[in-house]
N, CA, C and O atoms as a GROMACS GRO file, in nm:
protein
  464
    1MET      N    1   5.691  -1.173   0.170
    1MET     CA    2   5.582  -1.208   0.211
    1MET      C    3   5.431  -1.177   0.172
    1MET      O    4   5.448  -1.090   0.086
    2HIS      N    5   5.334  -1.189   0.179
    2HIS     CA    6   5.256  -1.163   0.098
    2HIS      C    7   5.148  -1.115   0.203
    2HIS      O    8   5.143  -1.174   0.311
    3LYS      N    9   5.047  -0.994   0.170
    3LYS     CA   10   4.944  -0.947   0.285
    3LYS      C   11   4.819  -0.989   0.233
    3LYS      O   12   4.775  -0.966   0.120
    4GLN      N   13   4.761  -1.057   0.330
    4GLN     CA   14   4.651  -1.087   0.317
    4GLN      C   15   4.504  -0.998   0.320
    4GLN      O   16   4.476  -0.936   0.422
    5ILE      N   17   4.422  -0.997   0.212
    5ILE     CA   18   4.330  -0.948   0.194
    5ILE      C   19   4.183  -0.943   0.160
    5ILE      O   20   4.146  -0.935   0.043
    6GLY      N   21   4.098  -0.947   0.263
    6GLY     CA   22   3.954  -0.987   0.251
    6GLY      C   23   3.909  -0.914   0.371
    6GLY      O   24   3.984  -0.840   0.436
    7ILE      N   25   3.760  -0.940   0.404
    7ILE     CA   26   3.693  -0.904   0.459
    7ILE      C   27   3.731  -0.959   0.654
    7ILE      O   28   3.762  -1.077   0.670
    8SER      N   29   3.727  -0.896   0.739
    8SER     CA   30   3.783  -0.935   0.842
    8SER      C   31   3.597  -0.990   0.926
    8SER      O   32   3.488  -0.943   0.895
    9MET      N   33   3.628  -1.106   1.037
    9MET     CA   34   3.480  -1.145   1.100
    9MET      C   35   3.395  -1.012   1.119
    9MET      O   36   3.283  -1.017   1.069
   10ILE      N   37   3.434  -0.891   1.185
   10ILE     CA   38   3.378  -0.824   1.260
   10ILE      C   39   3.315  -0.721   1.112
   10ILE      O   40   3.213  -0.654   1.131
   11GLY      N   41   3.373  -0.718   0.995
   11GLY     CA   42   3.297  -0.673   0.846
   11GLY      C   43   3.189  -0.740   0.838
   11GLY      O   44   3.080  -0.687   0.860
   12ILE      N   45   3.202  -0.878   0.802
   12ILE     CA   46   3.060  -0.975   0.781
   12ILE      C   47   2.965  -0.958   0.891
   12ILE      O   48   2.847  -0.957   0.854
   13LEU      N   49   2.989  -0.941   1.041
   13LEU     CA   50   2.921  -0.923   1.114
   13LEU      C   51   2.808  -0.807   1.097
   13LEU      O   52   2.686  -0.814   1.102
   14PHE      N   53   2.873  -0.729   1.083
   14PHE     CA   54   2.833  -0.562   1.033
   14PHE      C   55   2.768  -0.582   0.892
   14PHE      O   56   2.672  -0.512   0.861
   15VAL      N   57   2.815  -0.672   0.812
   15VAL     CA   58   2.732  -0.668   0.668
   15VAL      C   59   2.580  -0.755   0.719
   15VAL      O   60   2.477  -0.737   0.653
   16CYS      N   61   2.580  -0.820   0.805
   16CYS     CA   62   2.499  -0.935   0.832
   16CYS      C   63   2.369  -0.897   0.921
   16CYS      O   64   2.258  -0.949   0.929
   17ILE      N   65   2.432  -0.778   0.986
   17ILE     CA   66   2.350  -0.695   1.078
   17ILE      C   67   2.245  -0.617   0.987
   17ILE      O   68   2.122  -0.627   0.991
   18GLY      N   69   2.341  -0.519   0.885
   18GLY     CA   70   2.287  -0.471   0.796
   18GLY      C   71   2.141  -0.525   0.693
   18GLY      O   72   2.041  -0.466   0.654
   19LEU      N   73   2.176  -0.620   0.682
   19LEU     CA   74   2.121  -0.732   0.571
   19LEU      C   75   1.999  -0.796   0.691
   19LEU      O   76   1.888  -0.796   0.638
   20VAL      N   77   1.997  -0.833   0.789
   20VAL     CA   78   1.906  -0.855   0.895
   20VAL      C   79   1.753  -0.743   0.871
   20VAL      O   80   1.634  -0.752   0.840
   21LEU      N   81   1.868  -0.629   0.914
   21LEU     CA   82   1.752  -0.477   0.967
   21LEU      C   83   1.703  -0.448   0.792
   21LEU      O   84   1.583  -0.423   0.802
   22VAL      N   85   1.735  -0.442   0.669
   22VAL     CA   86   1.672  -0.435   0.543
   22VAL      C   87   1.577  -0.507   0.533
   22VAL      O   88   1.461  -0.466   0.532
   23ALA      N   89   1.622  -0.664   0.522
   23ALA     CA   90   1.495  -0.814   0.562
   23ALA      C   91   1.386  -0.753   0.643
   23ALA      O   92   1.277  -0.725   0.592
   24VAL      N   93   1.415  -0.732   0.778
   24VAL     CA   94   1.308  -0.717   0.863
   24VAL      C   95   1.226  -0.620   0.844
   24VAL      O   96   1.108  -0.636   0.874
   25GLY      N   97   1.286  -0.462   0.774
   25GLY     CA   98   1.199  -0.359   0.728
   25GLY      C   99   1.098  -0.396   0.599
   25GLY      O  100   0.987  -0.356   0.566
   26GLY      N  101   1.177  -0.475   0.553
   26GLY     CA  102   1.110  -0.522   0.411
   26GLY      C  103   0.981  -0.582   0.485
   26GLY      O  104   0.873  -0.523   0.489
   27MET      N  105   1.001  -0.676   0.530
   27MET     CA  106   0.881  -0.786   0.602
   27MET      C  107   0.759  -0.698   0.632
   27MET      O  108   0.645  -0.730   0.600
   28LYS      N  109   0.798  -0.567   0.706
   28LYS     CA  110   0.706  -0.515   0.786
   28LYS      C  111   0.650  -0.400   0.660
   28LYS      O  112   0.529  -0.375   0.658
   29VAL      N  113   0.706  -0.361   0.597
   29VAL     CA  114   0.666  -0.274   0.503
   29VAL      C  115   0.583  -0.314   0.348
   29VAL      O  116   0.507  -0.238   0.288
   30ALA      N  117   0.622  -0.454   0.306
   30ALA     CA  118   0.581  -0.491   0.218
   30ALA      C  119   0.448  -0.500   0.216
   30ALA      O  120   0.407  -0.469   0.104
   31PRO      N  121   0.316  -0.543   0.332
   31PRO     CA  122   0.179  -0.608   0.319
   31PRO      C  123   0.156  -0.458   0.304
   31PRO      O  124   0.076  -0.443   0.212
   32ALA      N  125   0.201  -0.314   0.370
   32ALA     CA  126   0.101  -0.208   0.358
   32ALA      C  127   0.123  -0.179   0.212
   32ALA      O  128   0.032  -0.117   0.158
   33TYR      N  129   0.251  -0.220   0.118
   33TYR     CA  130   0.201  -0.199  -0.011
   33TYR      C  131   0.136  -0.315  -0.102
   33TYR      O  132   0.138  -0.312  -0.225
   34ILE      N  133   0.087  -0.405  -0.036
   34ILE     CA  134   0.018  -0.512  -0.086
   34ILE      C  135  -0.118  -0.465  -0.087
   34ILE      O  136  -0.188  -0.476  -0.188
   35GLU      N  137  -0.171  -0.401   0.049
   35GLU     CA  138  -0.319  -0.379   0.113
   35GLU      C  139  -0.322  -0.240   0.014
   35GLU      O  140  -0.435  -0.192   0.000
   36TYR      N  141  -0.217  -0.174  -0.053
   36TYR     CA  142  -0.250  -0.017  -0.115
   36TYR      C  143  -0.285  -0.106  -0.271
   36TYR      O  144  -0.388  -0.075  -0.332
   37MET      N  145  -0.225  -0.178  -0.307
   37MET     CA  146  -0.210  -0.244  -0.434
   37MET      C  147  -0.384  -0.310  -0.457
   37MET      O  148  -0.442  -0.286  -0.563
   38SER      N  149  -0.445  -0.386  -0.357
   38SER     CA  150  -0.549  -0.424  -0.342
   38SER      C  151  -0.650  -0.328  -0.313
   38SER      O  152  -0.760  -0.377  -0.335
   39VAL      N  153  -0.658  -0.177  -0.259
   39VAL     CA  154  -0.709  -0.084  -0.243
   39VAL      C  155  -0.735  -0.034  -0.430
   39VAL      O  156  -0.836  -0.014  -0.498
   40LYS      N  157  -0.617  -0.032  -0.452
   40LYS     CA  158  -0.620   0.030  -0.643
   40LYS      C  159  -0.683  -0.035  -0.722
   40LYS      O  160  -0.768   0.006  -0.801
   41LYS      N  161  -0.633  -0.178  -0.700
   41LYS     CA  162  -0.729  -0.288  -0.771
   41LYS      C  163  -0.902  -0.271  -0.784
   41LYS      O  164  -0.971  -0.269  -0.886
   42ALA      N  165  -0.942  -0.261  -0.639
   42ALA     CA  166  -1.072  -0.246  -0.626
   42ALA      C  167  -1.111  -0.131  -0.667
   42ALA      O  168  -1.227  -0.127  -0.709
   43VAL      N  169  -1.046  -0.031  -0.668
   43VAL     CA  170  -1.099   0.093  -0.724
   43VAL      C  171  -1.124   0.107  -0.887
   43VAL      O  172  -1.227   0.150  -0.939
   44ALA      N  173  -0.998   0.057  -0.963
   44ALA     CA  174  -0.994   0.046  -1.103
   44ALA      C  175  -1.105  -0.082  -1.118
   44ALA      O  176  -1.162  -0.080  -1.227
   45GLY      N  177  -1.145  -0.188  -1.033
   45GLY     CA  178  -1.209  -0.278  -1.137
   45GLY      C  179  -1.370  -0.201  -1.101
   45GLY      O  180  -1.466  -0.240  -1.166
   46ILE      N  181  -1.383  -0.118  -1.019
   46ILE     CA  182  -1.553  -0.092  -1.014
   46ILE      C  183  -1.528   0.004  -1.152
   46ILE      O  184  -1.601  -0.011  -1.250
   47VAL      N  185  -1.453   0.073  -1.151
   47VAL     CA  186  -1.463   0.181  -1.291
   47VAL      C  187  -1.458   0.095  -1.394
   47VAL      O  188  -1.524   0.140  -1.487
   48GLN      N  189  -1.404  -0.022  -1.425
   48GLN     CA  190  -1.388  -0.058  -1.553
   48GLN      C  191  -1.490  -0.179  -1.561
   48GLN      O  192  -1.512  -0.241  -1.665
   49GLY      N  193  -1.560  -0.209  -1.422
   49GLY     CA  194  -1.656  -0.280  -1.443
   49GLY      C  195  -1.778  -0.256  -1.482
   49GLY      O  196  -1.864  -0.333  -1.526
   50GLY      N  197  -1.780  -0.157  -1.464
   50GLY     CA  198  -1.932  -0.041  -1.535
   50GLY      C  199  -2.003   0.001  -1.386
   50GLY      O  200  -2.108   0.065  -1.390
   51GLU      N  201  -1.954  -0.031  -1.279
   51GLU     CA  202  -1.994  -0.013  -1.154
   51GLU      C  203  -2.020   0.150  -1.115
   51GLU      O  204  -2.116   0.184  -1.047
   52ALA      N  205  -1.921   0.245  -1.167
   52ALA     CA  206  -1.907   0.362  -1.184
   52ALA      C  207  -1.988   0.429  -1.254
   52ALA      O  208  -1.953   0.541  -1.292
   53ARG      N  209  -2.150   0.364  -1.298
   53ARG     CA  210  -2.217   0.411  -1.393
   53ARG      C  211  -2.323   0.514  -1.304
   53ARG      O  212  -2.369   0.626  -1.328
   54GLY      N  213  -2.337   0.436  -1.209
   54GLY     CA  214  -2.447   0.455  -1.065
   54GLY      C  215  -2.435   0.541  -0.995
   54GLY      O  216  -2.319   0.581  -0.987
   55THR      N  217  -2.532   0.610  -0.917
   55THR     CA  218  -2.482   0.741  -0.846
   55THR      C  219  -2.364   0.711  -0.704
   55THR      O  220  -2.312   0.602  -0.680
   56VAL      N  221  -2.352   0.789  -0.656
   56VAL     CA  222  -2.239   0.815  -0.576
   56VAL      C  223  -2.240   0.667  -0.474
   56VAL      O  224  -2.148   0.586  -0.471
   57ALA      N  225  -2.361   0.658  -0.400
   57ALA     CA  226  -2.409   0.580  -0.323
   57ALA      C  227  -2.412   0.425  -0.334
   57ALA      O  228  -2.414   0.338  -0.247
   58GLU      N  229  -2.412   0.416  -0.515
   58GLU     CA  230  -2.404   0.310  -0.550
   58GLU      C  231  -2.256   0.243  -0.543
   58GLU      O  232  -2.226   0.130  -0.504
   59ILE      N  233  -2.170   0.352  -0.597
   59ILE     CA  234  -2.053   0.336  -0.633
   59ILE      C  235  -1.946   0.277  -0.466
   59ILE      O  236  -1.854   0.199  -0.444
   60ARG      N  237  -2.029   0.371  -0.388
   60ARG     CA  238  -1.931   0.348  -0.252
   60ARG      C  239  -2.000   0.197  -0.188
   60ARG      O  240  -1.924   0.134  -0.114
   61ARG      N  241  -2.154   0.130  -0.214
   61ARG     CA  242  -2.138   0.008  -0.189
   61ARG      C  243  -2.077  -0.070  -0.265
   61ARG      O  244  -2.064  -0.181  -0.212
   62ALA      N  245  -2.021  -0.063  -0.392
   62ALA     CA  246  -1.973  -0.170  -0.480
   62ALA      C  247  -1.829  -0.150  -0.438
   62ALA      O  248  -1.742  -0.223  -0.486
   63PHE      N  249  -1.804  -0.073  -0.366
   63PHE     CA  250  -1.649  -0.050  -0.330
   63PHE      C  251  -1.650  -0.125  -0.188
   63PHE      O  252  -1.561  -0.204  -0.158
   64ASP      N  253  -1.765  -0.092  -0.099
   64ASP     CA  254  -1.789  -0.188   0.017
   64ASP      C  255  -1.784  -0.342  -0.036
   64ASP      O  256  -1.679  -0.402  -0.010
   65LYS      N  257  -1.860  -0.397  -0.091
   65LYS     CA  258  -1.856  -0.513  -0.129
   65LYS      C  259  -1.700  -0.573  -0.189
   65LYS      O  260  -1.637  -0.663  -0.134
   66ARG      N  261  -1.672  -0.523  -0.276
   66ARG     CA  262  -1.492  -0.568  -0.312
   66ARG      C  263  -1.452  -0.557  -0.191
   66ARG      O  264  -1.413  -0.664  -0.144
   67ALA      N  265  -1.448  -0.458  -0.115
   67ALA     CA  266  -1.356  -0.444   0.013
   67ALA      C  267  -1.379  -0.550   0.081
   67ALA      O  268  -1.290  -0.630   0.109
   68GLN      N  269  -1.525  -0.565   0.124
   68GLN     CA  270  -1.519  -0.723   0.193
   68GLN      C  271  -1.448  -0.861   0.157
   68GLN      O  272  -1.387  -0.949   0.216
   69VAL      N  273  -1.489  -0.833   0.033
   69VAL     CA  274  -1.464  -0.986  -0.046
   69VAL      C  275  -1.262  -0.941  -0.035
   69VAL      O  276  -1.214  -1.005   0.058
   70ASP      N  277  -1.171  -0.868  -0.095
   70ASP     CA  278  -1.073  -0.896  -0.050
   70ASP      C  279  -1.013  -0.864   0.061
   70ASP      O  280  -0.892  -0.885   0.068
   71ASP      N  281  -1.073  -0.815   0.157
   71ASP     CA  282  -1.044  -0.852   0.320
   71ASP      C  283  -0.988  -0.644   0.333
   71ASP      O  284  -0.924  -0.612   0.433
   72ILE      N  285  -1.006  -0.585   0.276
   72ILE     CA  286  -0.932  -0.438   0.262
   72ILE      C  287  -1.014  -0.390   0.380
   72ILE      O  288  -1.132  -0.422   0.396
   73ASN      N  289  -0.941  -0.305   0.467
   73ASN     CA  290  -1.010  -0.258   0.598
   73ASN      C  291  -0.942  -0.107   0.641
   73ASN      O  292  -0.959  -0.043   0.744
   74VAL      N  293  -0.875  -0.080   0.547
   74VAL     CA  294  -0.792   0.057   0.617
   74VAL      C  295  -0.876   0.178   0.531
   74VAL      O  296  -0.845   0.294   0.556
   75ILE      N  297  -0.989   0.150   0.423
   75ILE     CA  298  -1.055   0.243   0.379
   75ILE      C  299  -1.196   0.200   0.384
   75ILE      O  300  -1.229   0.082   0.400
   76SER      N  301  -1.275   0.294   0.373
   76SER     CA  302  -1.416   0.218   0.356
   76SER      C  303  -1.494   0.316   0.221
   76SER      O  304  -1.435   0.416   0.180
   77GLY      N  305  -1.618   0.276   0.165
   77GLY     CA  306  -1.692   0.323   0.047
   77GLY      C  307  -1.674   0.474   0.099
   77GLY      O  308  -1.630   0.559   0.021
   78THR      N  309  -1.699   0.497   0.195
   78THR     CA  310  -1.712   0.650   0.254
   78THR      C  311  -1.626   0.752   0.238
   78THR      O  312  -1.656   0.871   0.238
   79ASP      N  313  -1.490   0.695   0.218
   79ASP     CA  314  -1.340   0.766   0.222
   79ASP      C  315  -1.306   0.775   0.101
   79ASP      O  316  -1.195   0.818   0.071
   80LEU      N  317  -1.404   0.731   0.001
   80LEU     CA  318  -1.406   0.733  -0.116
   80LEU      C  319  -1.402   0.884  -0.193
   80LEU      O  320  -1.508   0.941  -0.169
   81GLU      N  321  -1.340   0.941  -0.251
   81GLU     CA  322  -1.371   1.111  -0.366
   81GLU      C  323  -1.402   1.071  -0.431
   81GLU      O  324  -1.318   0.990  -0.469
   82ILE      N  325  -1.518   1.066  -0.509
   82ILE     CA  326  -1.568   1.065  -0.659
   82ILE      C  327  -1.633   1.172  -0.708
   82ILE      O  328  -1.727   1.237  -0.663
   83THR      N  329  -1.554   1.183  -0.831
   83THR     CA  330  -1.567   1.308  -0.896
   83THR      C  331  -1.585   1.278  -1.032
   83THR      O  332  -1.540   1.172  -1.074
   84LYS      N  333  -1.666   1.382  -1.135
   84LYS     CA  334  -1.676   1.341  -1.263
   84LYS      C  335  -1.614   1.449  -1.343
   84LYS      O  336  -1.629   1.568  -1.314
   85GLU      N  337  -1.539   1.403  -1.452
   85GLU     CA  338  -1.440   1.473  -1.523
   85GLU      C  339  -1.491   1.435  -1.714
   85GLU      O  340  -1.478   1.343  -1.794
   86GLY      N  341  -1.542   1.556  -1.711
   86GLY     CA  342  -1.603   1.478  -1.860
   86GLY      C  343  -1.723   1.389  -1.842
   86GLY      O  344  -1.800   1.402  -1.747
   87ASN      N  345  -1.738   1.295  -1.938
   87ASN     CA  346  -1.812   1.165  -1.905
   87ASN      C  347  -1.739   1.064  -1.799
   87ASN      O  348  -1.799   0.985  -1.726
   88ASP      N  349  -1.633   1.076  -1.804
   88ASP     CA  350  -1.563   1.008  -1.698
   88ASP      C  351  -1.596   1.016  -1.557
   88ASP      O  352  -1.594   1.125  -1.499
   89VAL      N  353  -1.629   0.904  -1.496
   89VAL     CA  354  -1.626   0.896  -1.323
   89VAL      C  355  -1.444   0.880  -1.275
   89VAL      O  356  -1.360   0.799  -1.315
   90VAL      N  357  -1.436   0.967  -1.198
   90VAL     CA  358  -1.312   0.956  -1.137
   90VAL      C  359  -1.304   0.895  -1.056
   90VAL      O  360  -1.253   1.002  -1.023
   91VAL      N  361  -1.297   0.772  -0.913
   91VAL     CA  362  -1.263   0.769  -0.815
   91VAL      C  363  -1.122   0.767  -0.788
   91VAL      O  364  -1.044   0.726  -0.874
   92ALA      N  365  -1.078   0.811  -0.660
   92ALA     CA  366  -0.997   0.847  -0.600
   92ALA      C  367  -0.968   0.823  -0.413
   92ALA      O  368  -1.070   0.849  -0.350
   93PHE      N  369  -0.882   0.791  -0.349
   93PHE     CA  370  -0.853   0.772  -0.243
   93PHE      C  371  -0.758   0.822  -0.176
   93PHE      O  372  -0.699   0.892  -0.259
   94SER      N  373  -0.692   0.833  -0.054
   94SER     CA  374  -0.606   0.815  -0.007
   94SER      C  375  -0.571   0.813   0.119
   94SER      O  376  -0.658   0.891   0.157
   95TYR      N  377  -0.515   0.787   0.211
   95TYR     CA  378  -0.479   0.726   0.361
   95TYR      C  379  -0.377   0.743   0.426
   95TYR      O  380  -0.286   0.755   0.344
   96PRO      N  381  -0.336   0.752   0.535
   96PRO     CA  382  -0.228   0.756   0.604
   96PRO      C  383  -0.219   0.590   0.637
   96PRO      O  384  -0.311   0.510   0.616
   97LYS      N  385  -0.080   0.556   0.694
   97LYS     CA  386  -0.038   0.410   0.742
   97LYS      C  387   0.060   0.449   0.828
   97LYS      O  388   0.120   0.552   0.801
   98LYS      N  389   0.093   0.380   0.942
   98LYS     CA  390   0.202   0.420   1.009
   98LYS      C  391   0.222   0.265   1.047
   98LYS      O  392   0.130   0.187   1.069
   99ILE      N  393   0.358   0.234   1.050
   99ILE     CA  394   0.414   0.118   1.040
   99ILE      C  395   0.511   0.102   1.182
   99ILE      O  396   0.613   0.167   1.162
  100PRO      N  397   0.512   0.063   1.262
  100PRO     CA  398   0.590   0.064   1.364
  100PRO      C  399   0.743  -0.045   1.360
  100PRO      O  400   0.748  -0.163   1.395
  101LEU      N  401   0.819   0.012   1.325
  101LEU     CA  402   0.975  -0.082   1.292
  101LEU      C  403   1.027  -0.175   1.444
  101LEU      O  404   1.034  -0.297   1.454
  102PHE      N  405   1.046  -0.112   1.510
  102PHE     CA  406   1.105  -0.129   1.654
  102PHE      C  407   1.163   0.009   1.776
  102PHE      O  408   1.228   0.112   1.755
  103GLY      N  409   1.110  -0.042   1.891
  103GLY     CA  410   1.102   0.047   1.988
  103GLY      C  411   0.984   0.175   1.988
  103GLY      O  412   0.862   0.170   2.004
  104ASN      N  413   1.094   0.312   1.958
  104ASN     CA  414   0.994   0.432   1.888
  104ASN      C  415   1.019   0.488   1.731
  104ASN      O  416   0.995   0.599   1.682
  105VAL      N  417   1.080   0.358   1.668
  105VAL     CA  418   1.106   0.445   1.568
  105VAL      C  419   0.966   0.347   1.456
  105VAL      O  420   0.932   0.229   1.463
  106SER      N  421   0.917   0.456   1.363
  106SER     CA  422   0.798   0.400   1.315
  106SER      C  423   0.812   0.479   1.147
  106SER      O  424   0.863   0.589   1.132
  107ILE      N  425   0.752   0.392   1.028
  107ILE     CA  426   0.766   0.511   0.924
  107ILE      C  427   0.650   0.511   0.881
  107ILE      O  428   0.572   0.416   0.886
  108TYR      N  429   0.624   0.643   0.822
  108TYR     CA  430   0.481   0.660   0.785
  108TYR      C  431   0.457   0.695   0.631
  108TYR      O  432   0.520   0.777   0.565
  109PHE      N  433   0.345   0.609   0.584
  109PHE     CA  434   0.299   0.660   0.454
  109PHE      C  435   0.209   0.719   0.430
  109PHE      O  436   0.111   0.694   0.500
  110ASP      N  437   0.198   0.805   0.343
  110ASP     CA  438   0.100   0.858   0.287
  110ASP      C  439   0.018   0.835   0.136
  110ASP      O  440   0.022   0.909   0.038
  111PHE      N  441  -0.051   0.716   0.154
  111PHE     CA  442  -0.103   0.640  -0.004
  111PHE      C  443  -0.182   0.715  -0.092
  111PHE      O  444  -0.183   0.815  -0.020
  112ALA      N  445  -0.238   0.742  -0.172
  112ALA     CA  446  -0.327   0.758  -0.278
  112ALA      C  447  -0.341   0.698  -0.367
  112ALA      O  448  -0.243   0.630  -0.397
  113GLY      N  449  -0.421   0.692  -0.427
  113GLY     CA  450  -0.466   0.646  -0.598
  113GLY      C  451  -0.597   0.686  -0.662
  113GLY      O  452  -0.685   0.730  -0.589
  114SER      N  453  -0.617   0.676  -0.780
  114SER     CA  454  -0.764   0.711  -0.815
  114SER      C  455  -0.768   0.616  -0.923
  114SER      O  456  -0.679   0.532  -0.934
  115SER      N  457  -0.896   0.622  -1.030
  115SER     CA  458  -0.869   0.532  -1.117
  115SER      C  459  -0.870   0.564  -1.258
  115SER      O  460  -0.895   0.491  -1.354
  116LYS      N  461  -0.835   0.706  -1.253
  116LYS     CA  462  -0.788   0.793  -1.351
  116LYS      C  463  -0.608   0.743  -1.421
  116LYS      O  464  -0.555   0.812  -1.509
   0.00000   0.00000   0.00000
């Protein structure tokens, strides 16, 4: 008599529940990363496009214009940290993001980036 080897119905159920939890978490976290990449792209575009050669107020206005076009609402031009290192202008940003998963369980991210 041969012993059967394999996964039971309860094992399949646990695997499916795990996959669903990972998928739901991924679907809630992915928009935050897409938003972060949009902010990073806007900051890099300002520096590469030559808009960073102006004053601090002009750089902030340029970001606000890009943010309006790209529908970025997590930060504004006033939240940017603009410094000069040598002859290069460095535009940096940082912001927190709290993503509720279910019930009282949330994920907290500290996003930060710069044009450097």
